[in-house]
Structure formats: C-alpha cells, structure tokens
C-alpha positions as CSV (number, residue, x, y, z in Angstrom):
1,M,0.0,0.0,0.0
2,R,1.2,3.5,-0.8
3,K,1.9,5.6,2.2
4,N,1.9,9.0,0.4
5,K,-1.1,10.8,-1.0
6,F,0.7,12.6,-3.8
7,T,1.4,11.5,-7.3
8,V,4.4,12.3,-9.4
9,F,3.5,12.9,-13.0
10,V,6.2,12.2,-15.5
11,I,6.0,13.3,-19.2
12,D,8.7,12.1,-21.6
13,D,8.9,10.6,-25.0
14,D,11.7,8.3,-23.9
15,P,10.3,5.0,-22.7
16,E,13.5,4.1,-20.9
17,L,13.5,7.4,-18.9
18,L,9.8,6.9,-18.1
19,A,10.5,3.3,-16.8
20,S,13.5,4.5,-14.8
21,V,11.7,7.3,-13.1
22,G,8.7,5.0,-12.5
23,R,10.9,2.4,-10.8
24,L,12.6,5.1,-8.7
25,C,9.2,6.3,-7.5
26,D,8.0,2.8,-6.9
27,R,11.1,2.0,-4.7
28,L,10.1,5.0,-2.5
29,A,6.4,4.0,-2.4
30,W,5.5,7.1,-4.4
31,I,2.7,6.9,-7.0
32,A,4.0,7.7,-10.5
33,Q,1.8,8.2,-13.6
34,L,3.8,8.0,-16.8
35,F,2.9,9.8,-20.0
36,A,4.6,9.7,-23.4
37,S,3.5,13.2,-24.4
38,I,1.9,16.3,-23.1
39,A,-1.2,15.5,-25.2
40,D,-1.5,12.1,-23.4
41,F,-1.1,13.8,-20.0
42,L,-3.8,16.4,-20.8
43,K,-6.2,13.7,-22.0
44,V,-6.1,12.0,-18.7
45,R,-5.2,14.8,-16.2
46,S,-6.5,18.1,-17.4
47,A,-9.6,18.0,-15.2
48,G,-7.7,17.3,-12.0
49,W,-4.5,19.4,-12.7
50,P,-2.0,17.2,-10.9
51,Q,0.8,18.2,-8.6
52,L,4.0,17.5,-10.4
53,P,4.3,17.2,-14.2
54,G,7.9,16.8,-15.6
55,P,7.9,17.7,-19.3
56,R,11.1,17.9,-21.3
57,R,11.8,20.9,-23.5
58,E,12.2,19.1,-26.9
59,M,9.2,16.8,-26.8
60,P,7.2,16.4,-30.1
61,G,4.1,18.4,-30.5
62,Q,4.2,20.9,-27.6
63,S,7.4,21.8,-25.8
64,G,7.7,21.7,-22.0
65,L,8.4,25.4,-22.0
66,E,5.2,26.1,-24.0
67,F,3.3,23.8,-21.6
68,Q,4.8,25.7,-18.6
69,R,3.7,29.1,-20.2
70,E,0.1,27.7,-20.8
71,L,-0.1,26.5,-17.2
72,A,1.0,29.9,-15.9
73,A,-1.5,31.7,-18.2
74,A,-4.2,29.5,-16.8
75,N,-3.1,30.3,-13.2
76,R,-2.2,26.7,-12.7
77,E,0.7,26.7,-10.3
78,L,2.5,23.4,-10.6
79,P,6.0,22.5,-9.6
80,I,7.8,21.4,-12.8
81,I,11.1,19.6,-13.2
82,F,12.5,19.7,-16.7
83,I,14.7,16.8,-17.7
84,T,16.6,17.3,-20.9
85,G,19.2,15.8,-23.1
86,H,19.5,18.9,-25.3
87,G,19.1,21.9,-23.0
88,D,21.2,25.0,-23.0
89,I,21.7,27.9,-20.7
90,P,19.0,30.3,-22.2
91,M,16.5,27.4,-22.1
92,S,17.3,26.6,-18.5
93,V,17.1,30.3,-17.5
94,Q,13.7,30.6,-19.2
95,A,12.4,27.4,-17.4
96,M,13.7,28.6,-14.0
97,K,12.2,32.1,-14.5
98,G,8.9,30.4,-15.3
99,G,9.1,28.7,-11.9
100,A,10.7,25.3,-12.7
101,I,12.1,23.5,-9.7
102,E,15.2,22.0,-11.5
103,F,16.6,21.6,-15.0
104,P,18.7,18.4,-14.8
105,Y,20.3,16.8,-17.9
106,K,19.3,13.2,-18.7
107,A,22.4,11.8,-17.0
108,F,21.1,13.0,-13.6
109,R,21.8,11.1,-10.4
110,D,18.8,9.5,-8.7
111,Q,19.3,11.6,-5.6
112,E,19.3,14.8,-7.7
113,L,15.9,13.9,-9.1
114,L,14.6,12.8,-5.7
115,D,15.7,16.1,-4.1
116,A,14.0,18.1,-6.9
117,I,10.8,16.1,-6.4
118,Q,10.9,16.6,-2.7
119,L,11.3,20.3,-3.1
120,G,8.5,20.4,-5.6
121,L,6.2,18.5,-3.3
122,S,7.0,20.8,-0.3
123,R,6.4,23.9,-2.4
124,D,3.1,22.5,-3.7
125,R,2.1,21.6,-0.1
126,A,2.8,25.1,1.0
127,R,0.9,26.6,-1.9
128,L,-2.1,24.4,-1.1
129,E,-2.0,25.3,2.6
130,N,-1.8,29.0,1.7
131,Q,-4.8,28.6,-0.6
132,S,-6.8,26.9,2.1
133,A,-5.9,29.6,4.6
134,M,-6.9,32.3,2.2
135,A,-10.2,30.6,1.5
136,A,-10.9,30.3,5.3
137,L,-10.0,34.0,5.7
138,R,-12.3,35.0,2.9
139,G,-15.1,33.0,4.4
140,A,-14.5,34.6,7.8
141,L,-14.5,38.1,6.3
142,R,-17.5,37.6,4.1
143,P,-20.0,38.4,6.9
144,L,-18.2,41.7,7.4
145,S,-18.7,42.9,3.8
146,P,-20.6,46.2,3.3
147,G,-23.6,44.5,1.8
148,S,-24.1,42.2,4.7
149,V,-23.9,44.8,7.5
150,R,-27.4,46.0,8.5
151,L,-28.0,48.5,11.2
C-alpha cells in the first residue's frame, strides 16, 4: 500500500526514462503516472490538474516550456522539473524564471531527481496550505462585507 497521498506525473517521449523514473518512485512508495506526451497527459489529467508534471523541452508536439507558459497563463501553479538531453543555458534560464524546480540533464543522479521532487512537493504543499488559509480568511470576512452589515 502507498503511504503517500501525492502523485508524481512524468511526461517524456523516452520510454527508458519513463520506466527508470517509474521504478525510482516505486522504490520510494510514491505513486507515479507516466505519459509519453503532453497531449497524453492532458487527455487524462486536465480536469484534476496534478501536482507534479515533468515535461522535457524538446518533446514532439508541444514543448515543455510552452506547456509551462500555458499553465502559468491559466493560473495553474504546478512545480515542474524539466529533464533534458538537449538543453542550453538560455533554455534553463527561461524554465527557471517560469518557476521550474530544477533543470537536470538526462544523465542525472537519482538523488538529484529525488531532491527536486521533494522540493516540488514541499512547495506544492505550502501553496495548497496557503490557498486553504486564504479561503478560510475570505469565508470569515464575508459576513463583514458592506452589503451584509445592517443597522
């Protein structure tokens, strides 16, 4: 049985990388959902908007950077880890400015990826806690709005 309630979403067109990350997550009792493309991911996950997609920059169809921009435009704050075999400095700067957690090359060490996933999960947890606190605050302040006060 899985002890964690989060899922790591991995998007990559390389079946070996998908399997490798899937095995790594499985060893740690993390749930991993693997997708061969952003389109496949969106077919399955667009309604729920998961916690941690990991698109690569040079994927066929839509690039990871384009996907990151679309998520930002839709106000979907998701921690993203870009894994690339063909990245360069301007690309990594663009990804990091867009909020990416990490930009490792395909020859990453397992611990490097695990650390990035942990960081992404902790940032996402903090974001969700903040959203919950803000919703509670709005609810508490709603009775104090000018339209609800009657003398």
